N, CA, C and O of each residue as an XYZ file, in Angstrom:
356
protein
N     100.066   -134.578     -2.631
C      99.952   -134.543     -1.198
C      98.867   -135.594     -0.708
O      97.709   -135.525     -1.121
N      99.254   -136.500      0.124
C      98.304   -137.382      0.712
C      98.516   -137.425      2.176
O      99.630   -137.668      2.639
N      97.444   -137.188      2.944
C      97.402   -137.202      4.365
C      96.312   -138.279      4.769
O      95.420   -138.508      3.953
N      96.326   -138.870      5.826
C      95.440   -139.885      6.280
C      94.853   -139.546      7.708
O      95.417   -138.845      8.549
N      93.644   -140.153      7.835
C      92.918   -139.869      9.088
C      92.211   -141.154      9.499
O      91.561   -141.785      8.665
N      92.318   -141.555     10.751
C      91.577   -142.699     11.278
C      90.268   -142.229     11.904
O      90.082   -141.039     12.161
N      89.384   -143.155     12.139
C      88.020   -142.816     12.665
C      88.120   -142.244     14.054
O      88.997   -142.644     14.819
N      87.271   -141.343     14.398
C      87.312   -140.745     15.747
C      86.809   -141.814     16.816
O      85.639   -141.963     17.168
N      87.879   -142.505     17.251
C      87.591   -143.530     18.287
C      88.439   -143.446     19.470
O      88.507   -144.400     20.245
N      89.132   -142.299     19.674
C      90.031   -142.152     20.822
C      89.446   -141.089     21.690
O      89.363   -139.925     21.296
N      89.015   -141.497     22.938
C      88.422   -140.680     23.972
C      89.526   -139.850     24.556
O      90.689   -140.219     24.715
N      88.958   -138.557     24.887
C      89.736   -137.626     25.656
C      89.069   -136.269     25.827
O      88.509   -135.712     24.883
N      89.138   -135.763     27.014
C      88.497   -134.387     27.300
C      87.070   -134.322     26.865
O      86.634   -133.331     26.281
N      86.353   -135.343     27.136
C      84.863   -135.402     26.842
C      84.555   -135.544     25.485
O      83.383   -135.312     25.189
N      85.303   -135.863     24.606
C      85.052   -136.051     23.179
C      85.840   -137.176     22.547
O      86.706   -137.765     23.195
N      85.547   -137.496     21.254
C      86.275   -138.609     20.572
C      87.226   -137.828     19.538
O      86.954   -136.731     19.048
N      88.387   -138.580     19.288
C      89.440   -137.926     18.507
C      89.924   -138.813     17.372
O      89.895   -140.037     17.505
N      90.346   -138.263     16.312
C      91.029   -139.034     15.219
C      92.496   -138.578     15.179
O      92.901   -137.621     15.840
N      93.253   -139.301     14.383
C      94.808   -138.862     14.238
C      94.949   -138.581     12.802
O      94.526   -139.397     11.983
N      95.526   -137.463     12.430
C      95.789   -137.087     11.105
C      97.295   -137.217     10.908
O      98.049   -136.681     11.720
N      97.756   -137.884      9.897
C      99.161   -138.260      9.628
C      99.460   -138.110      8.160
O      98.566   -138.184      7.317
N     100.758   -137.892      7.851
C     101.379   -137.969      6.575
C     102.312   -139.165      6.569
O     102.894   -139.568      7.576
N     102.413   -139.708      5.346
C     103.464   -140.789      5.142
C     104.633   -140.258      4.318
O     105.500   -141.010      3.873
N     104.627   -138.871      4.119
C     105.692   -138.240      3.322
C     106.558   -137.347      4.211
O     107.784   -137.456      4.214
N     105.908   -136.473      4.953
C     106.843   -135.493      5.778
C     105.880   -134.772      6.748
O     104.661   -134.721      6.584
N     106.592   -134.196      7.823
C     105.871   -133.371      8.743
C     105.446   -132.031      8.035
O     104.374   -131.484      8.292
N     106.328   -131.552      7.156
C     106.012   -130.297      6.465
C     104.686   -130.477      5.663
O     103.857   -129.568      5.660
N     104.491   -131.563      5.027
C     103.240   -131.875      4.271
C     102.107   -131.831      5.229
O     101.098   -131.159      5.013
N     102.299   -132.614      6.376
C     101.216   -132.620      7.378
C     100.855   -131.277      7.978
O      99.672   -130.995      8.170
N     101.842   -130.434      8.281
C     101.580   -129.074      8.885
C     100.937   -128.208      7.788
O     100.056   -127.406      8.096
N     101.362   -128.349      6.493
C     100.706   -127.506      5.491
C      99.290   -127.848      5.326
O      98.466   -126.955      5.130
N      98.937   -129.140      5.397
C      97.486   -129.600      5.230
C      96.646   -129.000      6.455
O      95.568   -128.422      6.313
N      97.278   -129.213      7.649
C      96.547   -128.789      8.838
C      96.373   -127.272      8.814
O      95.344   -126.789      9.287
N      97.376   -126.453      8.259
C      97.263   -125.066      8.317
C      96.052   -124.641      7.359
O      95.341   -123.659      7.571
N      95.915   -125.520      6.275
C      94.820   -125.026      5.309
C      93.410   -125.146      5.973
O      92.463   -124.442      5.623
N      93.347   -126.018      6.881
C      92.052   -126.291      7.628
C      91.978   -125.393      8.890
O      90.950   -125.458      9.564
N      92.940   -124.594      9.252
C      93.022   -123.939     10.496
C      93.167   -124.654     11.752
O      92.818   -124.162     12.825
N      93.718   -125.900     11.623
C      93.997   -126.755     12.812
C      95.262   -126.125     13.472
O      96.312   -125.936     12.859
N      95.047   -125.805     14.844
C      96.115   -125.150     15.593
C      97.324   -126.090     15.725
O      97.153   -127.304     15.830
N      98.485   -125.559     15.721
C      99.770   -126.266     15.900
C      99.810   -127.029     17.261
O     100.502   -128.031     17.442
N      99.050   -126.491     18.146
C      99.005   -127.154     19.536
C      98.375   -128.510     19.425
O      98.605   -129.356     20.289
N      97.531   -128.777     18.327
C      96.966   -130.162     18.141
C      97.965   -131.155     17.679
O      97.646   -132.343     17.628
N      99.209   -130.738     17.321
C     100.217   -131.738     16.851
C     100.867   -132.356     18.084
O     101.255   -131.661     19.023
N     100.970   -133.660     18.051
C     101.569   -134.439     19.122
C     102.506   -135.464     18.567
O     102.056   -136.516     18.114
N     103.819   -135.202     18.581
C     104.944   -136.051     18.169
C     104.897   -136.407     16.719
O     105.883   -136.161     16.024
N     103.851   -136.957     16.214
C     103.968   -137.453     14.768
C     102.541   -137.308     14.190
O     102.334   -137.824     13.092
N     101.594   -136.696     14.781
C     100.154   -136.670     14.270
C      99.464   -135.393     14.828
O      99.933   -134.781     15.787
N      98.411   -135.047     14.231
C      97.496   -134.071     14.746
C      96.291   -134.816     15.318
O      95.747   -135.744     14.719
N      95.901   -134.353     16.522
C      94.676   -134.871     17.154
C      93.481   -134.032     16.515
O      93.512   -132.803     16.574
N      92.447   -134.697     15.915
C      91.372   -134.009     15.294
C      90.118   -134.414     15.999
O      89.829   -135.608     16.064
N      89.319   -133.452     16.558
C      88.083   -133.813     17.259
C      87.015   -134.308     16.232
O      87.025   -133.935     15.059
N      86.137   -135.130     16.724
C      85.236   -135.863     15.864
C      84.282   -134.927     15.093
O      83.771   -135.274     14.028
N      84.066   -133.753     15.657
C      83.200   -132.883     14.858
C      83.942   -132.256     13.669
O      83.299   -131.666     12.802
N      85.226   -132.364     13.608
C      86.028   -131.821     12.378
C      86.279   -132.956     11.454
O      86.749   -132.648     10.359
N      86.056   -134.194     11.688
C      86.377   -135.384     10.836
C      85.832   -135.192      9.421
O      86.599   -135.393      8.480
N      84.589   -134.824      9.196
C      84.086   -134.785      7.887
C      84.734   -133.602      7.148
O      84.953   -133.697      5.940
N      85.031   -132.548      7.802
C      85.776   -131.453      7.079
C      87.101   -131.876      6.577
O      87.490   -131.602      5.442
N      87.791   -132.551      7.446
C      89.182   -133.113      7.095
C      89.102   -134.012      5.973
O      89.954   -133.933      5.088
N      88.125   -134.903      5.908
C      88.012   -135.901      4.729
C      87.600   -135.091      3.541
O      88.131   -135.344      2.459
N      86.714   -134.152      3.634
C      86.255   -133.356      2.456
C      87.399   -132.581      1.892
O      87.450   -132.294      0.696
N      88.375   -132.222      2.808
C      89.598   -131.436      2.293
C      90.636   -132.294      1.594
O      91.624   -131.831      1.022
N      90.304   -133.705      1.696
C      91.314   -134.565      0.923
C      92.044   -135.619      1.723
O      92.796   -136.416      1.161
N      91.823   -135.636      3.097
C      92.473   -136.764      3.925
C      91.756   -138.093      3.509
O      90.545   -138.165      3.302
N      92.602   -139.097      3.414
C      92.140   -140.414      3.063
C      91.817   -141.206      4.396
O      92.624   -141.249      5.325
N      90.678   -141.779      4.424
C      90.233   -142.496      5.596
C      90.859   -143.896      5.594
O      90.802   -144.669      4.637
N      91.482   -144.149      6.804
C      92.201   -145.493      7.059
C      91.894   -145.845      8.485
O      91.463   -145.040      9.311
N      92.164   -147.184      8.721
C      91.982   -147.572     10.095
C      93.092   -147.131     10.957
O      94.137   -146.723     10.451
N      92.910   -147.197     12.324
C      93.938   -146.808     13.247
C      95.220   -147.648     13.072
O      96.329   -147.126     13.187
N      95.063   -148.885     12.809
C      96.149   -149.810     12.620
C      96.929   -149.313     11.340
O      98.160   -149.345     11.363
N      96.266   -148.861     10.240
C      96.890   -148.437      9.074
C      97.725   -147.041      9.354
O      98.815   -146.814      8.828
N      97.093   -146.192     10.209
C      97.879   -145.029     10.543
C      99.255   -145.350     11.184
O     100.251   -144.697     10.874
N      99.298   -146.375     12.092
C     100.542   -146.739     12.605
C     101.497   -147.396     11.564
O     102.706   -147.165     11.560
N     100.911   -148.187     10.730
C     101.769   -148.797      9.707
C     102.376   -147.729      8.802
O     103.572   -147.777      8.513
N     101.589   -146.787      8.361
C     102.036   -145.820      7.444
C     103.109   -144.970      8.167
O     104.136   -144.726      7.534
N     102.978   -144.493      9.432
C     104.093   -143.834     10.122
C     105.340   -144.595     10.249
O     106.430   -144.061     10.043
N     105.209   -145.875     10.594
C     106.323   -146.695     10.821
C     107.040   -146.911      9.563
O     108.253   -146.709      9.524
N     106.355   -147.327      8.471
C     107.053   -147.519      7.206
C     107.708   -146.323      6.573
O     108.641   -146.443      5.779
N     107.152   -145.053      6.975
C     107.696   -143.866      6.325
C     108.829   -143.399      7.175
O     109.498   -142.445      6.778
N     109.123   -144.012      8.370
C     110.014   -143.450      9.335
C     109.664   -142.207     10.054
O     110.522   -141.511     10.597
N     108.401   -141.931     10.058
C     107.937   -140.692     10.801
C     107.316   -141.023     12.110
O     106.899   -140.099     12.807
N     107.216   -142.260     12.512
C     106.764   -142.687     13.801
C     107.523   -142.233     14.888
O     108.723   -142.505     14.919
N     106.958   -141.528     15.858
C     107.672   -141.096     17.028
C     106.873   -141.587     18.353
O     106.054   -140.867     18.923
N     107.169   -142.742     18.724
C     106.545   -143.251     19.983
C     106.729   -142.428     21.169
O     107.675   -141.645     21.261
N     105.801   -142.589     22.137
C     106.087   -141.915     23.439
C     107.426   -142.314     24.016
O     107.769   -143.495     23.956
N     108.215   -141.387     24.582
C     109.397   -141.761     25.226
C     110.513   -141.611     24.266
O     111.656   -141.537     24.717
N     110.303   -141.556     22.965
C     111.444   -141.456     21.984
C     111.726   -139.960     21.784
O     110.854   -139.183     21.396
N     113.036   -139.576     22.078
C     113.277   -138.187     21.909
C     113.081   -137.646     20.430
O     113.290   -138.357     19.448
N     112.678   -136.372     20.359
C     112.450   -135.826     18.956
C     113.902   -135.441     18.406
O     114.753   -134.866     19.084
N     114.029   -135.764     17.341
C     115.429   -135.439     16.631
C     115.257   -134.284     15.740
O     116.212   -133.859     15.090
């Protein structure tokens, strides 16, 4: 199981956020998030939003640190990318 996280560089709601993704499946991603107690409401289309204060915990649990650009590449190449406006299938 490999999941990936980008640096917490996305502002929102008074804090910075990272994106947690899988290049394999949403099931893999949900299973990893569940082990960390990340609520399902943090899942948005194709990734989990992770607040900066949880970043180190997620990496310690096994997420691979990558750039934001790499997150998009991994999602696109795996076929898991769901851009805004694209219906969920």
